[in-house]
Each structure stands twice: as structure tokens, then as C-alpha cells.
N, C-alpha and C positions, 0 to 999 in steps of 0.2 A: 504494500500500500504506500502511496505517495505521502510524504510528510507535508504538513501544512503549518502555517503560523498559528500559534496558540494565543489565547486571550483576546480574540477579536470580537467576541460576543458578550453582550450583557444579558444574563439570564436571571430572572427573578429567583430569589432563594427558594420559594415554595416549589417552583418548577424544577429547579436544580435538584432539590431533594427527591422529587418523583423520578427524575432521570437516574439519579444515583441508585435509588431503590430498585428500579427496573434493571439496571446494569448488574447490580449485585445478585438479584434474583436469577438472572440469566447467565451469570458468571461470564460477563463480557465487559470489556472496557467501556467507559462512558463515551469516549470518542466514537466508538463503533456504533453505539446506540444512537448517538446524535447524527452521525453520518447516514445511517439507515433512515432516520426520521426525515432528514432533509431530502434524501433521494426519493422517498415516498411522496413527500410534499410536491417536489418538482414533477414527478410522474403524474400525479393527480392534476396538477396545474396544466400540464400539456394536454391531458384529456379534456379538461374544462374548456381550454381554448379551442380545441378541435370541435367540441359540441357547440360552442358559441358560433364558430364559423359555419357549421352545418345549419344551425337555426337561422343565421343571417342569410345564407344562400337560399334556404327554403322561403324565407320572407321575400327576398329579392325576386324569386321565380314565381311567387304567388302559390306556393305549394302548401298543403295542409297535411295533417297526419292521416286524414282519410284517403289522400292520394297515394300513400306509400304502397299498399298492396298491389295496386294497378301498375305502379312504376316498377316494382320488383318483377311482376309477371311479364311485363313488356321487356325488361332487360333480359330475363331468362329466355324468353321466346327469341329475341334477337341474337343472343349469344349462342343459343342452340343451333340457329340456322347458319351461323358463321363456322361453328366447329364441325359441321357435317361435311 
């Protein structure tokens, strides 16, 4: 694992205590627990941005949730004719 600068974060003591307890319970270093938490946050954030993009595209195209089954069927029908 790549080394990083320490002491760059200010973490409230109550949250720090929870992180330390979780790390001790899992027999892992606190840095590893924090790194995993940040990775999960960033992963979730990427998904949220992707969903927001999809919602905006649907709005721009005038699509509703009711349109989805027909669009899927149309896509599958068109894709099937290309694959044959």
C-alpha cells in the first residue's frame, strides 16, 4: 500500500472513537478502516452521479418510467436482428 501524509484530517473525537472501536473489533489498523470508508464513499458518489445523469437524460428526452419496458423490448428486438 502506498504511504500517505498523516494528520491531514480533523475528525470529531466521538467519530474517532467509533472508528477506533471498529478497527479494534476487526483487528485492523484505523488507516485501513478509514481508507475503506473513503473508497466506499467515492464509489457511492460515482453511482449517484451516474443516476443523476440518467435522470437528467430521461428528462431531456421526455422519457418517463412507464417508457422503460417498451424501450428495453425495442432495444432487445433491434439487437437480436443485428446478431443474427
